[in-house]
Legacy VTK file of the C-alpha trace (Angstrom):
# vtk DataFile Version 3.0
C-alpha trace
ASCII
DATASET POLYDATA
POINTS 102 float
-0.005 0.030 0.034
1.497 3.375 -0.945
2.441 5.517 2.038
-0.168 8.183 1.107
-3.006 5.723 1.321
-1.897 4.438 4.724
-1.932 7.996 5.967
-5.337 8.495 4.744
-6.643 5.080 6.238
-4.920 5.865 9.604
-6.479 9.416 9.726
-9.935 8.084 8.933
-9.797 5.444 11.517
-8.911 7.752 14.414
-11.265 7.635 17.348
-13.279 10.774 17.938
-15.086 12.104 20.928
-17.167 15.189 21.785
-18.550 15.920 25.249
-21.508 18.172 25.696
-22.884 19.929 28.807
-26.467 21.167 29.278
-27.647 22.802 32.323
-31.230 23.902 31.436
-31.321 26.230 34.450
-28.156 28.086 33.206
-27.854 27.569 29.590
-30.335 27.910 26.625
-28.826 25.134 24.697
-26.025 22.318 25.070
-22.392 23.339 24.698
-19.396 21.564 23.441
-17.068 21.295 26.479
-14.341 18.969 25.115
-13.478 17.345 21.820
-10.608 15.477 20.371
-9.320 12.447 18.639
-7.002 9.526 19.128
-5.613 9.648 22.821
-7.736 12.827 23.676
-10.880 11.008 22.623
-10.114 8.004 24.610
-9.342 10.191 27.649
-12.742 11.956 27.146
-14.538 8.545 27.045
-12.513 7.206 29.997
-13.475 10.165 32.061
-17.090 10.059 31.159
-17.011 6.283 32.055
-15.349 6.907 35.408
-18.017 9.442 36.309
-20.866 7.117 35.264
-21.592 9.570 32.309
-23.416 7.602 29.415
-21.718 7.615 26.139
-23.470 7.433 22.993
-21.781 6.384 19.745
-22.840 8.278 16.636
-19.976 8.831 14.207
-21.930 11.280 11.953
-22.952 13.358 14.903
-19.519 13.283 16.346
-18.153 14.750 12.851
-20.717 17.689 13.001
-20.171 18.411 16.673
-16.346 18.311 16.405
-16.619 21.359 13.968
-18.018 23.437 16.888
-15.498 25.358 18.994
-15.162 24.476 22.589
-17.524 26.336 25.012
-19.875 27.253 22.181
-23.627 26.335 22.153
-24.635 23.986 19.418
-26.284 25.478 16.479
-30.088 25.202 16.085
-29.594 22.888 13.041
-28.332 20.192 15.413
-31.036 20.578 18.067
-33.026 17.630 16.828
-30.159 15.260 16.790
-28.719 16.459 20.225
-32.253 16.308 21.790
-32.450 12.659 20.689
-29.130 12.064 22.631
-30.165 13.896 25.653
-33.457 11.771 25.788
-31.333 8.756 25.463
-29.011 9.973 28.418
-31.985 10.733 30.611
-33.318 7.248 30.082
-29.878 5.703 30.745
-29.510 7.688 33.866
-33.035 6.503 35.180
-31.984 2.965 34.374
-28.765 3.342 36.374
-30.555 4.839 39.366
-33.030 1.803 39.286
-30.122 -0.527 39.410
-28.457 1.405 42.269
-31.656 1.471 44.400
-32.922 -1.923 45.665
LINES 1 103
102 0 1 2 3 4 5 6 7 8 9 10 11 12 13 14 15 16 17 18 19 20 21 22 23 24 25 26 27 28 29 30 31 32 33 34 35 36 37 38 39 40 41 42 43 44 45 46 47 48 49 50 51 52 53 54 55 56 57 58 59 60 61 62 63 64 65 66 67 68 69 70 71 72 73 74 75 76 77 78 79 80 81 82 83 84 85 86 87 88 89 90 91 92 93 94 95 96 97 98 99 100 101
């Protein structure tokens, strides 16, 4: 395989992650609070896991969210997709609480 193709394949296969924060009492919409690829993405996911923050895998949405600057609110065009994720997170949190409470 030519060297140029290997670099393209490696870049395409880098793991990516974006972390969002949403405090409905303080913010009008979710914000990007961390993003990265490779080791940084792995660290974001490890921290989320260590703090029992649910992780949703959506490659297409990560590509879109990774274009947003850190500490910026998500644009209205992504509200529907992010609302779906927030709904999923709320359900996941409820399930975890039920497991913790006998």
